[in-house]
C-alpha positions as CSV (number, residue, x, y, z in Angstrom):
1,M,161.2,101.9,42.0
2,P,158.5,99.8,43.6
3,E,154.9,100.8,43.3
4,S,152.9,101.6,46.4
5,K,149.9,99.5,47.3
6,S,146.7,101.2,46.5
7,R,144.3,101.7,49.4
8,K,140.9,100.3,49.0
9,K,138.4,102.5,50.6
10,A,135.0,101.2,51.5
11,T,132.3,102.8,49.5
12,Y,130.3,105.4,51.4
13,T,126.8,104.3,52.2
14,P,124.5,106.9,53.7
15,P,122.6,105.9,56.8
16,P,119.0,104.7,56.1
17,A,116.5,107.5,56.1
18,K,114.1,107.4,59.0
19,S,110.6,107.1,57.5
20,T,108.7,108.3,60.4
21,G,105.6,110.2,59.4
22,P,104.6,113.5,60.7
23,K,104.1,113.6,64.4
24,V,100.5,114.2,65.5
25,N,99.1,115.2,68.8
26,A,96.9,113.1,71.0
27,P,93.2,113.5,70.4
28,W,92.7,115.2,73.8
29,F,95.3,117.9,73.1
30,L,93.3,120.4,71.1
31,P,90.1,120.3,73.3
32,V,92.2,120.8,76.4
33,M,94.1,123.6,74.9
34,L,91.0,125.5,73.7
35,G,89.2,124.6,76.9
36,L,91.9,126.2,79.0
37,M,91.8,129.4,77.0
38,I,88.0,129.6,77.0
39,L,87.9,128.8,80.7
40,G,90.3,131.6,81.5
41,L,88.3,134.0,79.4
42,I,85.1,133.0,81.2
43,W,86.8,133.3,84.6
44,I,88.0,136.8,83.9
45,V,84.6,137.9,82.5
46,V,82.8,136.5,85.6
47,T,85.3,138.3,87.8
48,Y,84.6,141.6,86.2
49,L,80.9,141.2,86.1
50,T,80.7,140.3,89.8
51,Q,83.2,143.0,90.8
52,S,85.8,140.4,91.9
53,Q,83.5,138.6,94.3
54,Y,83.2,135.4,92.2
55,P,84.2,132.7,91.0
56,I,86.1,132.2,94.3
57,P,84.7,134.5,97.0
58,G,87.1,136.2,99.3
59,I,90.2,136.3,97.2
60,N,89.1,139.4,95.2
61,Q,91.6,140.5,92.5
62,W,93.5,137.1,92.7
63,N,90.6,135.8,90.6
64,L,92.1,137.8,87.7
65,L,95.4,136.1,88.1
66,I,93.8,132.6,88.1
67,G,92.0,133.5,84.9
68,F,95.1,134.7,83.2
69,A,97.0,131.6,84.4
70,F,94.4,129.4,82.6
71,I,94.9,131.5,79.4
72,V,98.7,131.4,79.6
73,A,98.5,127.6,80.1
74,G,96.4,127.3,77.0
75,F,98.7,129.5,75.0
76,G,101.7,127.5,76.3
77,M,100.1,124.4,74.9
78,T,99.9,126.0,71.4
79,T,103.7,125.9,71.2
80,R,103.5,122.1,71.3
81,W,100.6,121.8,68.8
82,R,101.5,120.1,65.5
């Protein structure tokens, strides 16, 4: 009975490991993130102290929403911080 030919498999070589270092944020990222949160806090405090007349006169309670929007934007940036 004839012998079957043996198959020659190529030796497995794993793909080269990517040697990228840890990703870092741009230098402006942290100051902007903290600045937005602090600006939102100051905006809300000014709104309460002036009984909703400032920082933007005439929009009354919408000043609170603007302050919270600054804070939420700052906290949204924290999800991208490395």
